[in-house]
N, CA, C and O of each residue as an XYZ file, in Angstrom:
444
protein
N       3.459      2.684      2.382
C       2.824      3.836      1.446
C       3.247      5.256      1.712
O       3.268      5.696      2.861
N       3.599      6.012      0.616
C       3.975      7.214      0.571
C       2.886      7.919     -0.295
O       2.741      7.526     -1.452
N       2.014      9.058      0.245
C       1.397      9.905     -0.624
C       2.283     10.906     -1.455
O       3.210     11.586     -1.016
N       1.840     10.862     -2.661
C       2.568     11.603     -3.594
C       1.847     12.984     -3.973
O       2.494     14.030     -3.943
N       0.458     12.965     -4.339
C      -0.626     14.068     -4.124
C      -1.851     13.715     -3.639
O      -2.088     12.512     -3.530
N      -2.715     14.548     -3.310
C      -3.956     14.181     -3.023
C      -4.692     15.719     -3.576
O      -4.306     16.857     -3.307
N      -5.822     15.315     -4.396
C      -6.670     16.043     -4.917
C      -8.286     16.036     -4.372
O      -8.855     14.948     -4.282
N      -8.938     17.181     -4.044
C     -10.073     17.314     -3.259
C     -10.830     18.379     -4.202
O     -10.275     19.424     -4.544
N     -12.152     18.035     -4.601
C     -12.930     18.927     -5.012
C     -14.544     18.952     -4.166
O     -15.249     17.943     -4.172
N     -14.881     19.950     -3.623
C     -16.142     19.883     -3.205
C     -16.277     19.166     -1.923
O     -17.342     18.753     -1.464
N     -15.087     19.049     -1.371
C     -14.801     17.915     -0.105
C     -14.446     18.723      0.978
O     -13.492     19.502      0.997
N     -15.491     18.448      2.160
C     -14.972     18.930      3.344
C     -14.990     20.482      3.249
O     -16.046     21.034      2.940
N     -13.747     21.290      3.529
C     -14.007     22.631      3.535
C     -13.476     23.121      2.207
O     -13.595     24.280      1.810
N     -12.865     22.115      1.540
C     -12.585     22.409      0.367
C     -13.421     22.460     -1.071
O     -13.541     21.470     -1.793
N     -13.928     23.645     -1.344
C     -14.942     23.800     -2.489
C     -14.470     23.958     -3.766
O     -15.190     23.740     -4.740
N     -13.213     24.351     -3.863
C     -12.578     24.522     -5.477
C     -11.505     22.997     -5.251
O     -11.190     22.339     -4.259
N     -11.211     22.906     -6.620
C     -10.247     21.816     -6.731
C      -9.004     22.114     -5.827
O      -8.344     23.136     -6.011
N      -8.689     21.199     -4.835
C      -7.381     21.752     -4.062
C      -6.381     20.460     -4.307
O      -6.838     19.318     -4.365
N      -5.217     20.699     -4.421
C      -4.139     19.758     -4.427
C      -3.241     19.953     -3.445
O      -2.764     21.063     -3.212
N      -2.910     18.781     -2.725
C      -1.863     18.673     -1.598
C      -0.710     18.042     -2.444
O      -0.849     16.885     -2.839
N       0.275     18.658     -2.702
C       1.478     17.931     -3.542
C       2.511     17.512     -2.269
O       3.268     18.377     -1.828
N       2.510     16.333     -1.776
C       3.542     15.823     -0.975
C       4.765     15.661     -1.237
O       5.580     15.435     -0.342
N       5.142     15.762     -2.689
C       6.608     15.612     -3.202
C       7.394     17.153     -2.704
O       8.607     17.265     -2.531
N       6.409     18.233     -2.538
C       7.384     19.122     -2.037
C       8.004     18.928     -0.753
O       9.014     19.558     -0.441
N       7.573     18.270     -0.155
C       7.962     17.820      1.091
C       9.334     16.781      1.223
O       9.244     15.605      0.871
N      10.373     17.249      1.668
C      11.951     16.607      1.274
C      12.113     15.691      2.430
O      12.960     14.799      2.381
N      11.490     15.828      3.281
C      11.637     14.928      4.763
C      10.590     13.856      5.071
O       9.441     13.934      4.635
N      10.961     13.004      5.722
C       9.811     11.577      5.796
C       8.943     12.013      6.936
O       8.029     11.220      7.161
N       8.985     13.000      7.668
C       8.275     13.484      8.850
C       7.819     14.940      8.557
O       8.570     15.883      8.308
N       6.571     14.964      8.623
C       6.215     16.556      8.646
C       4.952     16.899      9.461
O       4.285     16.042     10.041
N       4.734     17.935      9.460
C       3.559     18.414     10.335
C       2.440     19.257      9.515
O       2.710     20.196      8.765
N       1.578     18.931      9.694
C       0.373     19.636      9.000
C      -0.402     20.625     10.211
O      -0.900     20.162     11.237
N      -0.385     21.830      9.903
C      -0.782     22.764     10.912
C      -1.476     23.985     10.411
O      -1.337     24.257      9.219
N      -2.147     24.693     11.108
C      -3.258     25.566     10.862
C      -4.158     25.755     11.933
O      -4.310     25.060     12.937
N      -4.822     26.948     11.532
C      -5.859     27.497     12.389
C      -7.046     26.321     12.635
O      -7.027     25.268     11.997
N      -7.923     26.584     13.484
C      -9.122     25.688     13.854
C      -9.983     26.032     12.785
O     -10.433     27.165     12.612
N     -10.264     24.821     11.903
C     -11.302     25.013     10.709
C     -10.744     25.280      9.598
O     -11.484     25.513      8.643
N      -9.145     25.325      9.399
C      -8.572     25.376      8.040
C      -8.503     24.148      7.323
O      -7.882     24.237      6.264
N      -8.981     22.991      7.609
C      -8.886     21.916      6.770
C      -7.840     20.833      7.105
O      -7.592     19.944      6.290
N      -7.276     20.900      8.203
C      -6.163     20.037      8.491
C      -6.845     18.485      8.640
O      -6.221     17.595      8.062
N      -8.001     18.120      9.327
C      -8.493     17.023      9.345
C      -9.115     16.435      8.077
O      -9.335     15.236      7.901
N      -9.344     17.323      7.301
C     -10.181     17.230      5.979
C      -9.018     16.294      5.029
O      -9.259     15.370      4.252
N      -7.864     16.822      5.356
C      -6.731     16.321      4.315
C      -6.518     14.987      4.683
O      -6.302     14.136      3.819
N      -6.560     14.681      6.028
C      -6.557     12.924      6.482
C      -7.549     12.387      6.064
O      -7.361     11.231      5.685
N      -8.961     12.921      5.943
C     -10.228     12.277      5.821
C      -9.928     12.134      4.166
O     -10.163     11.031      3.672
N      -9.554     12.923      3.523
C      -9.385     12.788      2.037
C      -8.644     11.353      1.834
O      -9.093     10.455      1.121
N      -7.380     11.283      2.613
C      -6.731     10.268      2.257
C      -7.286      8.998      2.468
O      -7.186      8.056      1.682
N      -8.077      8.986      3.912
C      -8.723      7.845      4.216
C      -9.942      7.489      3.042
O      -9.974      6.365      2.541
N     -10.880      8.489      2.674
C     -11.926      8.411      2.087
C     -11.493      7.755      0.537
O     -12.138      6.881     -0.044
N     -10.450      8.298      0.118
C      -9.789      7.570     -1.192
C      -9.352      6.077     -1.015
O      -9.482      5.230     -1.899
N      -8.853      5.864      0.145
C      -8.158      4.407      0.407
C      -9.120      3.487      0.735
O      -9.045      2.395      0.171
N     -10.136      3.708      1.631
C     -11.107      3.130      2.292
C     -12.396      3.361      2.437
O     -13.056      2.677      3.220
N     -12.964      4.384      1.685
C     -14.141      4.992      1.457
C     -14.902      5.324      2.780
O     -16.088      5.050      2.967
N     -14.100      5.930      3.657
C     -14.667      6.277      4.839
C     -13.721      7.444      5.489
O     -12.494      7.344      5.468
N     -14.404      8.561      6.070
C     -13.582      9.339      7.102
C     -12.568      8.773      7.997
O     -12.469      7.554      8.140
N     -11.840      9.573      8.579
C     -10.995      9.161      9.864
C     -11.836      9.064     10.781
O     -12.938      9.559     10.547
N     -11.636      8.464     11.997
C     -12.360      8.468     13.047
C     -12.418      7.261     14.063
O     -11.554      6.404     13.881
N     -13.164      7.090     14.944
C     -12.919      6.071     15.903
C     -13.690      4.634     15.777
O     -14.788      4.412     16.288
N     -12.962      3.733     15.043
C     -13.490      2.542     14.715
C     -15.083      2.355     14.428
O     -15.486      3.089     13.525
N     -15.817      1.726     14.873
C     -17.131      1.492     14.554
C     -17.999      2.653     14.472
O     -18.967      2.693     13.713
N     -17.623      3.699     15.334
C     -18.377      4.963     15.419
C     -18.014      5.876     14.345
O     -17.072      6.667     14.316
N     -19.009      5.620     13.365
C     -18.831      6.509     11.748
C     -19.416      7.799     12.061
O     -20.640      7.855     12.183
N     -18.711      8.843     12.207
C     -18.882     10.266     12.690
C     -19.237     10.953     11.226
O     -20.221     11.682     11.098
N     -18.408     10.671     10.222
C     -18.585     11.484      9.292
C     -18.568     10.587      8.002
O     -17.559      9.988      7.628
N     -19.691     10.555      7.406
C     -19.916      9.513      6.034
C     -19.508     10.246      4.855
O     -19.524     11.477      4.867
N     -19.145      9.593      3.843
C     -18.666     10.360      2.602
C     -19.828     11.288      2.014
O     -19.561     12.211      1.244
N     -21.106     10.998      2.411
C     -22.217     12.125      1.915
C     -22.000     13.370      2.811
O     -22.102     14.495      2.322
N     -21.702     13.181      4.119
C     -21.333     14.385      4.979
C     -20.295     15.104      4.414
O     -20.374     16.332      4.451
N     -19.179     14.488      3.813
C     -17.890     15.328      3.570
C     -18.069     16.229      2.408
O     -17.151     17.005      2.142
N     -19.274     16.216      1.596
C     -19.552     17.173      0.609
C     -19.725     18.660      1.088
O     -20.616     18.987      1.872
N     -18.779     19.563      0.544
C     -18.614     20.958      0.771
C     -19.936     21.209      0.917
O     -20.748     20.761      0.107
N     -20.370     22.097      2.172
C     -21.629     22.910      2.417
C     -21.634     24.002      1.396
O     -22.753     24.341      1.011
N     -20.517     24.670      0.840
C     -20.610     25.824      0.028
C     -20.662     25.438     -1.495
O     -20.775     26.262     -2.401
N     -20.560     24.012     -1.666
C     -20.405     23.600     -3.126
C     -21.970     23.363     -3.302
O     -22.546     23.045     -2.262
N     -22.725     23.463     -4.414
C     -23.886     23.201     -4.957
C     -24.034     21.501     -5.030
O     -22.977     20.992     -5.404
N     -24.976     20.644     -4.789
C     -24.998     19.243     -5.083
C     -25.239     19.054     -6.222
O     -25.488     17.861     -6.395
N     -25.294     19.611     -7.093
C     -24.819     19.344     -8.492
C     -23.570     19.128     -9.110
O     -23.298     18.762    -10.253
N     -22.714     19.483     -7.946
C     -21.288     19.436     -8.163
C     -20.736     18.229     -7.297
O     -20.838     18.114     -6.076
N     -20.007     17.178     -8.363
C     -19.668     16.190     -7.622
C     -18.612     16.215     -6.717
O     -17.613     16.885     -6.980
N     -18.703     15.525     -5.606
C     -17.375     15.542     -4.723
C     -16.483     14.330     -5.123
O     -16.809     13.176     -5.401
N     -15.218     14.952     -5.067
C     -14.223     13.913     -5.892
C     -13.136     14.005     -4.801
O     -12.943     15.064     -4.203
N     -12.385     12.817     -4.534
C     -11.234     12.589     -3.616
C     -10.278     11.776     -4.698
O     -10.625     10.738     -5.262
N      -9.136     12.379     -4.861
C      -8.140     11.383     -5.864
C      -6.916     11.513     -5.253
O      -6.316     12.588     -5.220
N      -6.347     10.110     -4.585
C      -4.981     10.060     -4.310
C      -3.652      9.273     -5.152
O      -3.768      8.262     -5.846
N      -2.761      9.805     -4.963
C      -1.907      8.892     -5.932
C      -0.731      8.975     -4.812
O      -0.377      9.985     -4.205
N      -0.200      7.614     -4.690
C       0.627      7.207     -3.814
C       1.576      6.197     -4.246
O       1.261      5.422     -5.149
N       2.777      6.134     -3.650
C       3.912      5.066     -4.165
C       3.852      4.318     -2.830
O       3.668      4.645     -1.657
N       4.135      2.917     -3.643
C       4.196      1.627     -2.802
C       5.111      0.695     -3.192
O       4.756      0.085     -4.201
N       6.279      0.341     -2.692
C       7.100     -0.854     -3.320
C       7.399     -0.303     -4.809
O       7.066     -0.931     -5.813
N       7.959      0.743     -4.834
C       8.375      1.237     -6.175
C       7.499      1.283     -7.319
O       7.961      1.331     -8.459
N       5.970      1.269     -7.026
C       5.095      1.606     -7.975
C       4.310      2.672     -7.742
O       4.312      3.095     -6.586
N       3.645      3.210     -8.531
C       2.911      4.539     -8.266
C       1.532      4.211     -8.524
O       1.255      3.756     -9.634
N       0.499      4.397     -7.542
C      -1.069      3.857     -7.689
C      -1.682      5.183     -7.631
O      -1.083      6.100     -7.070
N      -2.984      5.382     -8.238
C      -4.113      6.413     -7.976
C      -5.114      5.647     -7.554
O      -5.170      4.462     -7.884
N      -6.176      6.311     -6.650
C      -7.222      5.904     -6.121
C      -8.242      7.126     -6.457
O      -7.876      8.279     -6.229
N      -9.390      6.885     -6.944
C     -10.299      8.002     -7.002
C     -11.742      7.695     -6.783
O     -12.344      6.921     -7.526
N     -12.261      8.250     -5.846
C     -13.638      8.255     -5.366
C     -14.513      9.227     -5.826
O     -14.194     10.393     -5.597
N     -15.703      8.976     -6.513
C     -16.381     10.419     -6.503
C     -18.064      9.899     -5.917
O     -18.625      8.805     -5.952
N     -18.468     11.173     -5.427
C     -19.805     11.154     -5.089
C     -20.697     11.908     -5.756
O     -20.440     13.112     -5.728
N     -21.817     11.537     -6.441
C     -22.684     12.067     -7.390
C     -24.248     11.904     -6.766
O     -24.882     10.868     -6.566
N     -24.545     12.986     -6.585
C     -26.110     13.447     -5.872
C     -26.965     13.098     -7.119
O     -26.659     13.514     -8.237
N     -27.946     12.390     -6.905
C     -28.974     12.097     -7.967
C     -30.023     13.210     -7.705
O     -30.220     13.671     -6.581
N     -30.772     13.665     -8.975
C     -31.796     14.695     -8.710
C     -33.068     13.464     -8.536
O     -33.148     12.347     -9.048
N     -33.988     14.181     -7.602
C     -35.285     13.299     -7.342
C     -36.133     13.695     -8.607
O     -36.215     14.836     -9.061
N     -36.678     12.699     -9.047
C     -37.709     12.609    -10.013
C     -39.034     13.481     -9.814
O     -39.616     14.061    -10.730
N     -39.418     13.482     -8.469
C     -40.651     14.421     -7.942
C     -40.435     15.801     -7.892
O     -41.335     16.549     -8.275
N     -39.293     16.287     -7.444
C     -39.078     17.628     -6.928
C     -37.986     18.123     -7.927
O     -38.037     19.319     -8.214
N     -36.955     17.326     -8.524
C     -36.023     17.960     -9.311
C     -34.814     18.661     -8.551
O     -33.892     19.319     -9.033
N     -35.086     18.324     -7.182
C     -33.930     18.798     -6.344
C     -33.020     17.573     -6.048
O     -33.517     16.449     -6.117
N     -31.662     17.743     -5.711
C     -30.546     16.702     -5.591
C     -30.781     16.357     -4.100
O     -30.907     17.144     -3.162
N     -30.815     14.782     -4.091
C     -30.951     14.257     -2.624
C     -29.753     13.832     -2.114
O     -29.693     13.389     -0.967
C-alpha cells in the first residue's frame, strides 16, 4: 500500500482542509519532521483513522478516539473529515471517514 494523498479537515491540529500530497515525494523512503506540536503524529493518525477507524497507538490502549481527534479550534458544527487515497496492486482506492456531531434537542448544543 502506497499513500497517494491524505486530506484532513477539522482533524487534530489541522482546522482548515489540509492535503498531504505524497506524489511529490519521489523516493520510497521519506521522513516526516517538524517542531513539537506541528502535526506529525496527526498525519499518521489520519492514515490510521481513514483505514481502520482508530488513531495510532499501543494495541488495546486506545489513547485517542475519533471524537477526540476533532480539532479544538474548529466548531463542533464543522464535520471532522479524513480522506485517504492510496495505491495497492496497481489500483487506486479512496477511503473517507466523517465525524458529525449531533445537536442536543434539549440544549441545542453539539454533543
